ChimeraX commands (.cxc) that place a marker at each C-alpha (Angstrom):
marker #1 position 18.11,-0.52,7.00 radius 0.5
marker #1 position 19.85,2.80,6.27 radius 0.5
marker #1 position 19.70,2.32,2.52 radius 0.5
marker #1 position 16.01,1.43,2.65 radius 0.5
marker #1 position 14.82,4.46,4.60 radius 0.5
marker #1 position 13.80,6.38,1.48 radius 0.5
marker #1 position 11.79,3.35,0.30 radius 0.5
marker #1 position 10.06,3.11,3.66 radius 0.5
marker #1 position 9.33,6.84,3.63 radius 0.5
marker #1 position 7.93,6.62,0.09 radius 0.5
marker #1 position 5.77,3.61,1.02 radius 0.5
marker #1 position 4.44,5.48,4.05 radius 0.5
marker #1 position 3.82,8.59,1.97 radius 0.5
marker #1 position 1.80,6.66,-0.60 radius 0.5
marker #1 position -0.22,4.95,2.15 radius 0.5
marker #1 position -0.88,8.34,3.75 radius 0.5
marker #1 position -1.93,9.76,0.38 radius 0.5
marker #1 position -4.43,6.92,-0.08 radius 0.5
marker #1 position -5.80,7.49,3.43 radius 0.5
marker #1 position -6.12,11.21,2.79 radius 0.5
marker #1 position -7.95,10.74,-0.50 radius 0.5
marker #1 position -10.22,7.87,0.50 radius 0.5
marker #1 position -10.38,8.06,4.28 radius 0.5
marker #1 position -8.61,4.68,4.51 radius 0.5
marker #1 position -7.14,1.98,2.33 radius 0.5
marker #1 position -3.48,2.76,2.84 radius 0.5
marker #1 position -2.76,-0.80,3.94 radius 0.5
marker #1 position -3.74,-2.13,0.53 radius 0.5
marker #1 position -0.96,0.00,-0.92 radius 0.5
marker #1 position 1.47,-0.41,1.95 radius 0.5
marker #1 position 1.72,-4.21,2.18 radius 0.5
marker #1 position 2.73,-4.71,-1.48 radius 0.5
marker #1 position 5.27,-1.88,-1.18 radius 0.5
marker #1 position 6.75,-3.29,2.02 radius 0.5
marker #1 position 7.03,-6.80,0.60 radius 0.5
marker #1 position 8.17,-5.64,-2.86 radius 0.5
marker #1 position 10.60,-2.71,-3.07 radius 0.5
marker #1 position 11.28,-2.67,0.68 radius 0.5
marker #1 position 11.87,-6.45,0.77 radius 0.5
marker #1 position 10.21,-6.96,4.12 radius 0.5
marker #1 position 9.10,-10.46,5.14 radius 0.5
marker #1 position 5.33,-10.83,4.56 radius 0.5
marker #1 position 4.17,-11.51,8.09 radius 0.5
marker #1 position 6.23,-8.58,9.33 radius 0.5
marker #1 position 4.83,-6.40,6.53 radius 0.5
marker #1 position 1.24,-7.20,7.52 radius 0.5
marker #1 position 1.98,-6.36,11.17 radius 0.5
marker #1 position 3.96,-3.23,10.27 radius 0.5
marker #1 position 1.12,-2.07,8.05 radius 0.5
marker #1 position -1.26,-2.15,11.00 radius 0.5
marker #1 position 1.18,-0.11,13.11 radius 0.5
marker #1 position 1.53,2.47,10.33 radius 0.5
marker #1 position -2.09,2.66,9.26 radius 0.5
marker #1 position -3.48,3.32,12.74 radius 0.5
marker #1 position -1.91,6.79,13.10 radius 0.5
marker #1 position -2.61,7.58,9.42 radius 0.5
marker #1 position -6.26,6.72,9.95 radius 0.5
marker #1 position -6.32,8.80,13.13 radius 0.5
marker #1 position -4.94,11.76,11.17 radius 0.5
marker #1 position -7.44,11.25,8.33 radius 0.5
marker #1 position -10.22,10.95,10.91 radius 0.5
marker #1 position -9.24,14.30,12.42 radius 0.5
marker #1 position -9.15,16.01,9.04 radius 0.5
marker #1 position -12.50,14.58,7.92 radius 0.5
marker #1 position -14.02,15.47,11.31 radius 0.5
marker #1 position -12.66,19.03,11.16 radius 0.5
marker #1 position -13.87,19.58,7.59 radius 0.5
marker #1 position -17.30,18.09,8.22 radius 0.5
marker #1 position -19.01,15.27,6.42 radius 0.5
marker #1 position -18.42,12.75,9.18 radius 0.5
marker #1 position -21.39,11.24,10.99 radius 0.5
marker #1 position -19.98,9.79,14.21 radius 0.5
marker #1 position -23.21,8.00,15.17 radius 0.5
marker #1 position -23.37,6.29,11.77 radius 0.5
marker #1 position -19.73,5.24,12.16 radius 0.5
marker #1 position -20.18,3.76,15.65 radius 0.5
marker #1 position -21.41,0.28,14.60 radius 0.5
marker #1 position -18.48,0.00,12.17 radius 0.5
marker #1 position -16.03,1.02,14.88 radius 0.5
marker #1 position -17.40,-1.60,17.25 radius 0.5
marker #1 position -17.43,-4.31,14.57 radius 0.5
marker #1 position -13.99,-3.29,13.37 radius 0.5
marker #1 position -12.58,-3.42,16.88 radius 0.5
marker #1 position -14.00,-6.92,17.39 radius 0.5
marker #1 position -12.73,-8.07,13.98 radius 0.5
marker #1 position -9.31,-6.54,14.63 radius 0.5
marker #1 position -9.05,-8.30,17.96 radius 0.5
marker #1 position -10.03,-11.66,16.46 radius 0.5
marker #1 position -7.74,-11.18,13.45 radius 0.5
marker #1 position -4.84,-10.24,15.70 radius 0.5
marker #1 position -5.36,-13.39,17.77 radius 0.5
marker #1 position -5.51,-15.64,14.68 radius 0.5
marker #1 position -2.66,-13.90,12.83 radius 0.5
marker #1 position 0.19,-16.06,14.15 radius 0.5
marker #1 position -1.65,-19.32,13.51 radius 0.5
marker #1 position -2.48,-18.68,9.84 radius 0.5
marker #1 position 0.03,-19.90,7.28 radius 0.5
marker #1 position 1.61,-17.13,5.22 radius 0.5
marker #1 position 0.27,-18.73,2.02 radius 0.5
marker #1 position -3.28,-18.25,3.27 radius 0.5
marker #1 position -2.55,-14.70,4.44 radius 0.5
marker #1 position -1.32,-13.86,0.92 radius 0.5
marker #1 position -4.40,-15.44,-0.65 radius 0.5
marker #1 position -6.80,-13.69,1.71 radius 0.5
marker #1 position -5.09,-10.37,1.09 radius 0.5
marker #1 position -5.26,-10.97,-2.68 radius 0.5
marker #1 position -8.98,-11.74,-2.46 radius 0.5
marker #1 position -9.49,-8.58,-0.42 radius 0.5
marker #1 position -7.70,-6.50,-3.06 radius 0.5
marker #1 position -9.69,-8.10,-5.88 radius 0.5
marker #1 position -12.94,-7.52,-4.02 radius 0.5
marker #1 position -12.07,-3.87,-3.41 radius 0.5
marker #1 position -11.07,-3.39,-7.05 radius 0.5
marker #1 position -14.26,-5.02,-8.31 radius 0.5
marker #1 position -16.38,-2.82,-6.01 radius 0.5
marker #1 position -14.82,0.24,-7.65 radius 0.5
marker #1 position -16.09,-0.84,-11.07 radius 0.5
marker #1 position -19.48,-2.40,-10.27 radius 0.5
marker link #1:1,2 radius 0.2
marker link #1:2,3 radius 0.2
marker link #1:3,4 radius 0.2
marker link #1:4,5 radius 0.2
marker link #1:5,6 radius 0.2
marker link #1:6,7 radius 0.2
marker link #1:7,8 radius 0.2
marker link #1:8,9 radius 0.2
marker link #1:9,10 radius 0.2
marker link #1:10,11 radius 0.2
marker link #1:11,12 radius 0.2
marker link #1:12,13 radius 0.2
marker link #1:13,14 radius 0.2
marker link #1:14,15 radius 0.2
marker link #1:15,16 radius 0.2
marker link #1:16,17 radius 0.2
marker link #1:17,18 radius 0.2
marker link #1:18,19 radius 0.2
marker link #1:19,20 radius 0.2
marker link #1:20,21 radius 0.2
marker link #1:21,22 radius 0.2
marker link #1:22,23 radius 0.2
marker link #1:23,24 radius 0.2
marker link #1:24,25 radius 0.2
marker link #1:25,26 radius 0.2
marker link #1:26,27 radius 0.2
marker link #1:27,28 radius 0.2
marker link #1:28,29 radius 0.2
marker link #1:29,30 radius 0.2
marker link #1:30,31 radius 0.2
marker link #1:31,32 radius 0.2
marker link #1:32,33 radius 0.2
marker link #1:33,34 radius 0.2
marker link #1:34,35 radius 0.2
marker link #1:35,36 radius 0.2
marker link #1:36,37 radius 0.2
marker link #1:37,38 radius 0.2
marker link #1:38,39 radius 0.2
marker link #1:39,40 radius 0.2
marker link #1:40,41 radius 0.2
marker link #1:41,42 radius 0.2
marker link #1:42,43 radius 0.2
marker link #1:43,44 radius 0.2
marker link #1:44,45 radius 0.2
marker link #1:45,46 radius 0.2
marker link #1:46,47 radius 0.2
marker link #1:47,48 radius 0.2
marker link #1:48,49 radius 0.2
marker link #1:49,50 radius 0.2
marker link #1:50,51 radius 0.2
marker link #1:51,52 radius 0.2
marker link #1:52,53 radius 0.2
marker link #1:53,54 radius 0.2
marker link #1:54,55 radius 0.2
marker link #1:55,56 radius 0.2
marker link #1:56,57 radius 0.2
marker link #1:57,58 radius 0.2
marker link #1:58,59 radius 0.2
marker link #1:59,60 radius 0.2
marker link #1:60,61 radius 0.2
marker link #1:61,62 radius 0.2
marker link #1:62,63 radius 0.2
marker link #1:63,64 radius 0.2
marker link #1:64,65 radius 0.2
marker link #1:65,66 radius 0.2
marker link #1:66,67 radius 0.2
marker link #1:67,68 radius 0.2
marker link #1:68,69 radius 0.2
marker link #1:69,70 radius 0.2
marker link #1:70,71 radius 0.2
marker link #1:71,72 radius 0.2
marker link #1:72,73 radius 0.2
marker link #1:73,74 radius 0.2
marker link #1:74,75 radius 0.2
marker link #1:75,76 radius 0.2
marker link #1:76,77 radius 0.2
marker link #1:77,78 radius 0.2
marker link #1:78,79 radius 0.2
marker link #1:79,80 radius 0.2
marker link #1:80,81 radius 0.2
marker link #1:81,82 radius 0.2
marker link #1:82,83 radius 0.2
marker link #1:83,84 radius 0.2
marker link #1:84,85 radius 0.2
marker link #1:85,86 radius 0.2
marker link #1:86,87 radius 0.2
marker link #1:87,88 radius 0.2
marker link #1:88,89 radius 0.2
marker link #1:89,90 radius 0.2
marker link #1:90,91 radius 0.2
marker link #1:91,92 radius 0.2
marker link #1:92,93 radius 0.2
marker link #1:93,94 radius 0.2
marker link #1:94,95 radius 0.2
marker link #1:95,96 radius 0.2
marker link #1:96,97 radius 0.2
marker link #1:97,98 radius 0.2
marker link #1:98,99 radius 0.2
marker link #1:99,100 radius 0.2
marker link #1:100,101 radius 0.2
marker link #1:101,102 radius 0.2
marker link #1:102,103 radius 0.2
marker link #1:103,104 radius 0.2
marker link #1:104,105 radius 0.2
marker link #1:105,106 radius 0.2
marker link #1:106,107 radius 0.2
marker link #1:107,108 radius 0.2
marker link #1:108,109 radius 0.2
marker link #1:109,110 radius 0.2
marker link #1:110,111 radius 0.2
marker link #1:111,112 radius 0.2
marker link #1:112,113 radius 0.2
marker link #1:113,114 radius 0.2
marker link #1:114,115 radius 0.2
marker link #1:115,116 radius 0.2
marker link #1:116,117 radius 0.2
marker link #1:117,118 radius 0.2
view
């Protein structure tokens, strides 16, 4: 663990940078970094990503709120839907085979990338 601390710090820094720029999305950077250079087991990387992204999103939320440009009433339905989806996903997480988690994450990344271009 000691020798990996700089890799973990770099992975967290890149995830925080993505959250700061885009208001979210750090997990899409964090999971590949945790499973690649940091050599973390995939299921643990997915769970760790959630634990890391929550405070990063809270920080980004505070900055975007302070600087303006954030419509809390428009965000409310997404917060409610996201909370429900997060609860369901957390319940199903242990029962889904890692192969399917990898595939679903890959599809999510491809979808996000395609949305940037089209």
